Backbone as JSON, one array per atom type, in Angstrom:
{
  "sequence": "XXXXXXXXXXXXXXXXXXXXXXXXXXXXXXXXXXXXXXXXXXXXXXXXXXXXXXXXXXXXXXXXXXXXXXXXXXXXXXXXXXXXXXXXXXXXXXXXXXXXXXXXXXXXXXXXXXXXXXXXXXXXXXXXXXXXXXXXXXXXXXXXXXXXXXXXXXXXXXXXXXXXXXXXXXXXXXXXXXXXXXXXXXXXXXXXX",
  "N": [[72.88, 91.17, 44.27], [69.76, 90.52, 45.75], [68.87, 89.21, 48.64], [67.34, 87.6, 51.34], [66.65, 89.94, 53.46], [69.02, 91.31, 53.11], [71.95, 92.53, 51.25], [74.16, 91.19, 48.48], [77.0, 92.03, 47.08], [78.49, 91.52, 44.09], [81.4, 90.25, 42.44], [81.9, 91.25, 38.98], [82.37, 88.91, 37.33], [82.0, 86.41, 35.15], [83.04, 83.7, 36.01], [82.56, 83.73, 38.61], [79.7, 83.76, 39.05], [79.3, 81.04, 38.36], [79.38, 78.85, 40.14], [76.66, 78.96, 41.26], [76.01, 79.58, 43.84], [74.14, 81.4, 44.87], [71.64, 81.08, 44.28], [69.06, 81.39, 45.2], [68.88, 84.25, 45.4], [67.68, 87.4, 43.96], [67.58, 89.72, 41.32], [68.72, 93.05, 41.65], [66.45, 95.9, 41.81], [66.12, 97.98, 39.1], [68.4, 100.91, 38.4], [69.25, 100.67, 41.09], [71.73, 101.49, 43.49], [74.7, 101.31, 45.65], [76.36, 103.11, 48.18], [78.6, 103.19, 50.93], [78.63, 105.5, 52.35], [76.22, 106.75, 51.7], [74.05, 105.75, 52.0], [71.74, 105.69, 54.46], [69.67, 104.23, 55.48], [69.71, 101.6, 56.67], [71.53, 102.11, 58.9], [69.89, 103.97, 60.37], [67.71, 102.21, 60.96], [69.06, 100.47, 62.63], [70.21, 102.21, 64.57], [67.63, 102.93, 65.75], [66.5, 100.44, 66.78], [68.83, 99.67, 68.41], [68.52, 101.99, 70.4], [66.08, 101.79, 71.55], [66.07, 98.94, 72.5], [68.36, 98.92, 74.07], [68.95, 101.15, 75.36], [66.74, 102.11, 76.44], [65.34, 102.32, 79.88], [65.2, 99.26, 81.5], [64.66, 98.1, 79.3], [62.07, 98.47, 78.5], [59.16, 99.44, 76.59], [56.54, 100.61, 76.71], [54.79, 102.21, 75.35], [55.09, 101.68, 72.74], [57.16, 102.76, 71.23], [59.27, 101.99, 69.73], [58.31, 100.55, 67.56], [56.83, 102.22, 66.27], [58.51, 104.18, 65.29], [60.09, 102.73, 63.75], [58.75, 102.21, 61.39], [59.04, 104.6, 59.77], [61.43, 104.85, 58.98], [62.3, 104.58, 56.04], [61.79, 107.22, 55.42], [63.55, 108.91, 56.83], [66.19, 111.29, 57.0], [68.46, 111.26, 58.24], [69.65, 110.05, 61.59], [70.32, 109.97, 65.14], [71.53, 108.57, 68.02], [72.05, 109.98, 71.38], [73.85, 109.47, 74.04], [73.46, 109.51, 77.66], [75.85, 109.9, 80.43], [75.48, 107.79, 82.33], [74.17, 105.81, 80.79], [75.92, 105.26, 78.76], [78.01, 104.3, 80.12], [77.11, 102.15, 81.28], [76.35, 100.49, 78.85], [78.9, 99.74, 77.71], [80.41, 97.67, 76.86], [78.69, 96.81, 74.68], [78.97, 98.91, 73.12], [81.55, 99.0, 72.28], [81.41, 97.39, 69.94], [81.35, 98.56, 66.97], [79.72, 98.31, 64.45], [77.27, 97.86, 65.5], [76.52, 100.09, 66.81], [77.78, 103.24, 65.83], [77.73, 105.86, 65.54], [76.93, 107.33, 67.99], [76.22, 110.02, 70.06], [77.01, 112.37, 72.73], [75.18, 113.34, 75.79], [74.23, 115.66, 78.3], [72.79, 115.27, 81.15], [70.03, 113.38, 82.77], [68.75, 111.79, 81.06], [68.88, 109.9, 78.08], [68.99, 110.41, 74.34], [67.24, 110.41, 71.57], [67.48, 111.48, 68.08], [65.63, 112.3, 65.34], [65.7, 112.86, 61.93], [64.18, 114.26, 59.66], [64.47, 116.11, 57.49], [62.66, 118.56, 56.91], [61.43, 118.65, 59.18], [62.23, 117.68, 62.5], [62.46, 115.06, 65.2], [62.61, 114.59, 68.52], [63.13, 111.82, 70.99], [63.4, 110.55, 74.33], [65.19, 108.47, 76.69], [63.75, 108.09, 79.21], [60.34, 107.81, 79.67], [58.2, 110.37, 78.61], [57.97, 112.91, 76.76], [57.57, 113.39, 73.1], [59.58, 115.78, 71.38], [59.12, 118.08, 68.94], [60.68, 119.63, 66.3], [60.96, 122.39, 63.96], [63.0, 122.61, 61.11], [64.46, 124.89, 60.76], [64.41, 126.07, 63.57], [65.59, 123.99, 65.02], [68.29, 123.66, 64.08], [68.76, 126.2, 64.99], [69.17, 125.27, 67.69], [70.8, 123.07, 67.42], [73.4, 123.32, 66.03], [75.25, 121.56, 64.81], [74.36, 118.71, 63.94], [76.28, 116.32, 64.02], [78.31, 116.92, 66.07], [81.05, 116.35, 68.09], [81.04, 117.41, 70.76], [79.17, 117.45, 74.0], [75.6, 117.41, 73.93], [72.98, 119.28, 75.5], [70.24, 118.03, 77.73], [68.42, 119.79, 78.58], [68.53, 121.83, 76.73], [67.69, 120.33, 74.48], [65.07, 120.16, 75.25], [63.12, 122.24, 74.63], [60.3, 123.81, 75.36], [59.35, 126.04, 74.44], [60.13, 126.82, 71.91], [59.79, 124.48, 70.4], [57.64, 122.88, 67.69], [55.86, 121.2, 68.84], [55.02, 119.49, 71.69], [54.78, 116.15, 72.16], [53.1, 114.29, 74.78], [53.76, 111.12, 75.58], [51.07, 109.22, 75.55], [48.57, 106.6, 75.56], [45.58, 106.14, 75.44], [41.86, 105.09, 75.62], [40.9, 107.14, 74.16], [42.92, 108.58, 73.26], [46.04, 108.93, 71.6], [49.34, 109.22, 71.41], [50.93, 108.33, 69.17], [49.15, 109.17, 66.77], [48.94, 111.97, 66.95], [51.52, 112.77, 66.77], [51.91, 111.68, 63.9], [50.32, 113.41, 62.76], [51.41, 116.09, 63.06], [54.11, 115.5, 61.73], [52.87, 114.77, 59.05], [51.93, 117.32, 58.44], [54.07, 118.56, 57.54], [55.39, 117.18, 55.38], [55.84, 114.64, 55.84], [55.06, 111.57, 55.36], [53.44, 108.27, 55.82]],
  "CA": [[71.63, 90.5, 44.42], [68.93, 90.84, 46.94], [68.83, 88.17, 49.41], [66.36, 87.83, 52.43], [67.11, 90.99, 54.37], [70.39, 91.57, 52.9], [72.4, 92.58, 49.56], [75.34, 90.7, 48.2], [77.61, 92.83, 46.0], [79.13, 90.33, 43.48], [82.27, 90.71, 41.44], [81.29, 91.17, 37.52], [83.12, 87.85, 36.47], [81.09, 85.28, 34.8], [83.15, 82.61, 36.5], [81.97, 83.98, 40.02], [78.3, 83.23, 39.12], [79.05, 79.91, 37.69], [79.27, 77.87, 41.23], [75.3, 78.86, 41.74], [75.77, 79.73, 45.37], [73.32, 82.65, 45.14], [70.5, 80.68, 43.46], [67.8, 82.18, 46.09], [68.78, 85.68, 45.46], [66.99, 87.82, 42.86], [68.39, 90.97, 40.87], [68.19, 94.27, 42.46], [65.74, 96.9, 40.88], [66.85, 98.95, 38.01], [68.73, 101.94, 39.16], [69.89, 100.36, 42.64], [72.95, 101.51, 43.8], [75.06, 101.11, 47.02], [77.59, 103.47, 48.72], [78.62, 102.89, 52.35], [78.55, 106.71, 52.89], [75.12, 107.47, 51.12], [72.84, 104.51, 52.47], [71.61, 105.54, 55.87], [68.46, 103.5, 56.12], [70.28, 100.6, 57.4], [72.16, 102.82, 59.97], [68.72, 104.49, 61.3], [67.0, 101.11, 61.66], [70.02, 99.96, 63.49], [70.1, 103.33, 65.72], [66.19, 102.79, 66.53], [66.71, 99.33, 67.59], [69.68, 99.94, 69.62], [67.97, 102.76, 71.45], [64.69, 101.12, 72.03], [66.32, 97.74, 72.92], [69.16, 98.76, 74.9], [69.09, 102.33, 76.14], [65.39, 102.37, 77.47], [65.33, 101.64, 81.15], [64.79, 97.76, 81.6], [64.32, 97.63, 77.88], [60.55, 98.59, 78.54], [58.61, 100.21, 75.61], [54.87, 100.38, 76.78], [54.24, 103.05, 74.52], [55.29, 101.36, 71.35], [57.79, 103.69, 70.2], [60.34, 101.38, 68.63], [57.59, 99.92, 66.32], [56.24, 103.39, 65.6], [59.48, 105.04, 64.52], [60.74, 101.81, 62.43], [57.76, 102.38, 60.23], [59.42, 105.85, 59.38], [62.85, 104.53, 58.36], [62.47, 105.31, 54.72], [61.57, 108.69, 55.24], [64.55, 109.56, 57.63], [67.24, 111.71, 56.46], [69.75, 110.97, 59.32], [69.08, 109.78, 63.13], [71.56, 109.82, 65.86], [71.51, 108.62, 69.41], [72.77, 110.63, 72.27], [73.86, 108.54, 75.53], [74.06, 110.24, 78.89], [76.94, 109.06, 81.08], [75.25, 106.56, 82.93], [73.89, 104.77, 79.72], [77.08, 105.2, 78.0], [79.01, 103.49, 81.12], [76.28, 100.66, 81.26], [76.35, 99.93, 77.42], [80.29, 100.02, 77.28], [80.91, 96.56, 76.05], [78.14, 96.88, 73.37], [79.37, 100.19, 72.24], [82.58, 98.54, 71.39], [81.15, 96.93, 68.37], [81.02, 99.71, 65.96], [78.8, 97.82, 63.59], [75.94, 97.79, 66.28], [76.19, 101.73, 67.08], [78.96, 103.92, 65.77], [77.53, 107.25, 65.54], [76.1, 107.88, 68.91], [76.63, 111.47, 70.62], [76.83, 112.32, 74.37], [74.05, 114.35, 76.39], [74.3, 115.82, 79.6], [71.46, 115.09, 81.84], [69.84, 111.93, 83.39], [68.17, 111.04, 80.04], [69.7, 109.74, 76.8], [68.0, 111.21, 73.79], [67.35, 109.93, 70.05], [67.16, 112.39, 67.09], [65.35, 111.52, 64.03], [66.05, 114.1, 61.17], [63.27, 114.2, 58.77], [64.61, 117.2, 56.77], [62.15, 119.77, 57.2], [61.1, 118.61, 60.77], [63.01, 116.79, 63.58], [61.63, 114.47, 66.38], [63.5, 113.96, 69.61], [62.8, 111.27, 71.81], [64.04, 110.6, 75.39], [65.03, 107.35, 77.06], [62.72, 107.98, 80.19], [58.97, 108.26, 78.79], [57.95, 111.72, 78.88], [57.22, 113.27, 75.65], [58.52, 113.65, 71.94], [59.6, 116.8, 71.05], [59.14, 118.07, 67.39], [60.92, 120.99, 65.86], [60.96, 122.69, 62.36], [64.36, 122.45, 60.63], [65.18, 126.17, 61.17], [64.6, 126.07, 65.09], [66.31, 122.83, 65.38], [69.53, 124.25, 63.67], [69.53, 127.33, 65.76], [69.43, 124.73, 68.85], [71.63, 122.06, 67.32], [74.11, 123.77, 64.7], [75.97, 120.56, 64.12], [74.18, 117.17, 64.69], [77.33, 115.37, 64.24], [79.31, 117.3, 66.99], [81.59, 115.71, 69.19], [80.67, 118.02, 71.95], [78.0, 116.75, 74.49], [74.3, 118.21, 73.91], [72.34, 119.19, 76.8], [68.94, 117.53, 77.75], [67.65, 121.04, 78.84], [68.74, 122.47, 75.45], [66.73, 119.65, 73.56], [63.68, 120.21, 75.66], [62.73, 123.81, 74.78], [58.89, 123.67, 75.02], [58.79, 127.48, 73.96], [60.61, 126.71, 70.49], [59.17, 123.08, 69.48], [56.63, 122.8, 67.16], [54.76, 120.65, 69.69], [55.58, 118.39, 72.71], [53.69, 115.32, 72.49], [53.3, 113.34, 75.69], [53.15, 109.54, 75.43], [49.8, 108.69, 75.9], [47.76, 105.84, 74.94], [44.15, 105.8, 76.2], [40.88, 104.66, 74.65], [40.57, 108.28, 73.19], [44.15, 109.64, 73.13], [47.27, 108.23, 71.06], [50.45, 110.15, 71.02], [51.13, 108.41, 67.82], [48.24, 109.96, 65.81], [49.49, 113.38, 67.3], [53.1, 113.11, 65.71], [51.79, 111.53, 62.59], [49.64, 114.6, 62.16], [52.61, 117.05, 62.84], [54.88, 114.86, 60.58], [52.31, 114.92, 57.73], [51.69, 118.88, 57.94], [55.71, 118.97, 57.27], [55.23, 116.57, 54.3], [56.5, 113.41, 56.08], [53.72, 110.62, 55.42], [53.78, 106.85, 55.64]],
  "C": [[71.06, 90.74, 45.76], [68.69, 89.14, 47.46], [67.61, 88.32, 50.55], [66.66, 88.67, 53.53], [68.32, 91.49, 54.22], [70.69, 91.64, 51.51], [73.7, 91.81, 49.79], [75.83, 91.34, 47.06], [78.73, 91.59, 45.01], [80.07, 90.87, 42.52], [81.4, 90.52, 39.94], [82.28, 90.26, 37.04], [82.15, 86.85, 36.28], [81.6, 84.11, 35.31], [82.91, 82.69, 38.16], [80.6, 83.42, 40.09], [78.14, 81.79, 38.74], [78.76, 78.64, 38.77], [77.6, 77.82, 41.66], [75.26, 79.05, 42.97], [74.74, 80.73, 45.77], [71.86, 82.29, 44.52], [69.1, 81.34, 44.14], [67.56, 83.79, 46.02], [68.0, 86.22, 44.08], [67.55, 89.29, 42.44], [67.82, 92.03, 41.62], [67.45, 95.08, 41.4], [66.54, 97.91, 40.31], [67.17, 100.06, 38.92], [69.41, 101.79, 40.64], [71.43, 100.65, 42.68], [73.39, 101.48, 45.23], [76.33, 101.95, 47.41], [77.31, 103.44, 50.12], [78.28, 104.48, 53.02], [77.14, 107.59, 52.42], [73.95, 106.72, 51.63], [72.72, 104.47, 53.92], [70.35, 104.95, 56.55], [68.61, 102.4, 57.07], [70.8, 101.04, 58.96], [70.7, 103.35, 60.99], [68.05, 103.39, 61.66], [68.04, 100.46, 62.75], [70.14, 101.09, 64.98], [68.7, 103.05, 66.22], [66.33, 101.72, 67.34], [67.41, 99.36, 68.58], [69.08, 100.79, 70.66], [67.0, 102.23, 72.05], [64.97, 99.79, 72.81], [67.35, 97.72, 73.85], [69.33, 100.06, 75.84], [67.82, 102.33, 77.1], [65.7, 101.67, 78.67], [64.7, 100.19, 81.19], [64.13, 97.32, 80.05], [62.87, 97.72, 77.65], [60.24, 99.62, 77.41], [57.12, 100.31, 75.61], [54.22, 101.44, 76.01], [54.52, 102.76, 72.92], [56.08, 102.11, 70.32], [58.59, 103.41, 69.38], [59.58, 101.19, 67.34], [56.92, 101.1, 65.44], [57.33, 104.22, 64.96], [59.94, 104.04, 63.5], [59.89, 101.89, 61.46], [58.34, 103.54, 59.45], [61.08, 105.75, 58.86], [63.06, 105.13, 57.08], [62.38, 106.71, 54.52], [62.71, 109.56, 56.12], [65.57, 110.17, 56.77], [68.63, 111.25, 57.25], [68.66, 110.58, 60.8], [70.53, 109.52, 63.78], [71.17, 109.71, 67.52], [72.38, 109.25, 70.43], [72.78, 109.98, 73.63], [74.34, 109.43, 76.49], [75.14, 109.24, 79.77], [76.56, 107.58, 81.71], [74.8, 105.38, 81.83], [75.1, 104.25, 78.92], [78.21, 104.01, 79.08], [78.53, 102.06, 81.15], [76.44, 99.82, 80.03], [78.08, 99.97, 77.02], [80.85, 98.82, 76.28], [80.06, 96.51, 74.82], [78.67, 97.92, 72.51], [80.69, 99.75, 71.66], [82.49, 97.98, 70.02], [80.38, 97.93, 67.47], [79.92, 99.46, 65.06], [77.35, 97.92, 64.34], [75.52, 99.36, 66.24], [77.52, 102.3, 66.9], [79.04, 105.39, 65.64], [76.95, 108.05, 66.56], [77.03, 109.45, 69.44], [76.58, 111.37, 72.08], [75.68, 113.73, 74.58], [74.36, 114.61, 77.71], [72.89, 115.84, 80.13], [71.17, 113.8, 82.31], [68.99, 111.01, 82.29], [69.04, 110.91, 78.83], [68.66, 110.12, 75.87], [68.2, 110.5, 72.48], [66.81, 111.05, 69.28], [66.96, 111.94, 66.02], [64.89, 112.75, 63.13], [65.11, 113.45, 59.9], [63.41, 115.3, 57.45], [63.92, 118.25, 57.3], [61.48, 119.88, 58.69], [62.07, 117.53, 61.37], [62.06, 116.62, 64.68], [62.72, 114.1, 67.25], [62.91, 113.25, 70.63], [63.56, 110.99, 73.12], [63.88, 109.2, 76.13], [63.97, 107.14, 78.29], [61.34, 108.61, 79.36], [58.71, 109.61, 79.42], [56.99, 112.25, 77.68], [58.08, 113.11, 74.32], [58.52, 115.09, 71.57], [59.9, 117.11, 69.53], [59.56, 119.52, 67.28], [61.03, 121.33, 64.28], [62.42, 122.93, 62.26], [65.13, 123.92, 61.33], [65.46, 126.24, 62.65], [65.74, 124.91, 65.53], [67.95, 123.24, 65.13], [70.04, 125.36, 64.4], [69.81, 126.55, 67.29], [70.74, 123.75, 68.6], [72.43, 122.41, 66.08], [74.62, 122.69, 63.93], [75.62, 119.49, 64.6], [75.41, 116.26, 65.02], [78.32, 115.79, 65.17], [79.79, 116.31, 67.95], [81.35, 116.12, 70.56], [79.45, 117.63, 72.75], [76.87, 117.89, 74.21], [73.76, 118.16, 75.33], [70.67, 118.68, 76.76], [67.98, 118.8, 77.87], [67.53, 121.72, 77.4], [67.66, 121.73, 74.5], [65.57, 119.6, 73.93], [63.17, 121.54, 75.59], [61.24, 123.88, 74.25], [58.67, 125.04, 74.41], [59.12, 127.59, 72.13], [60.24, 125.6, 69.72], [58.0, 123.57, 68.99], [55.21, 122.54, 68.13], [55.57, 119.72, 70.44], [54.5, 117.51, 72.81], [53.8, 114.17, 73.51], [52.94, 112.11, 74.99], [52.06, 109.05, 76.17], [49.11, 107.74, 75.17], [46.53, 105.28, 75.76], [43.11, 105.1, 75.17], [40.34, 106.03, 73.83], [41.87, 109.1, 72.74], [45.21, 108.67, 72.57], [48.13, 109.03, 70.71], [50.97, 109.74, 69.61], [50.43, 109.18, 66.58], [48.83, 111.43, 65.88], [50.82, 113.47, 66.31], [52.69, 112.85, 64.43], [51.22, 112.96, 61.98], [50.53, 115.72, 62.04], [53.44, 116.59, 61.61], [54.27, 115.38, 59.23], [52.1, 116.55, 57.29], [53.19, 119.4, 57.44], [56.16, 118.1, 56.23], [55.97, 115.25, 54.5], [55.03, 112.51, 56.25], [54.25, 109.24, 55.03], [53.19, 106.39, 54.29]]
}
């Protein structure tokens, strides 16, 4: 059944439903299925929240990156935070709770990074504000042949200005908004809200 913000998987025994503990729940949509290894949306949402609430310096998000990327969660195929040594050390206590963040990788450099995989196009954000790098799938796979590698990535390798589709600087002014630029590029690659 679907409850406010979560699902409860019930055994298929009539006796289980007799106590009426789940009256406020509603049946899931036709065709709904759940498998912990195939439903990454909740993981992507947790990854985005973790990155922008804990990894960003002083938890500051002046360019509203967290709220922007959370809108795209249903379009994501995968996401992965990459932590630099400084952030991994600082967040050690939080990282012990694997339910909060269990799929993080490592990156060499002064920035932590966040990879958003939309299939045909990938976006990479960095903890210190600068720019969002967007790559086609083919180029991304040349730069990062294995997204789930346990080997550390490099900041320099992920910031390849010559090979990315675009490098969108995080600016919000009266006539420039980085979010419009990213949305336009994603839309050209079939990723639309």
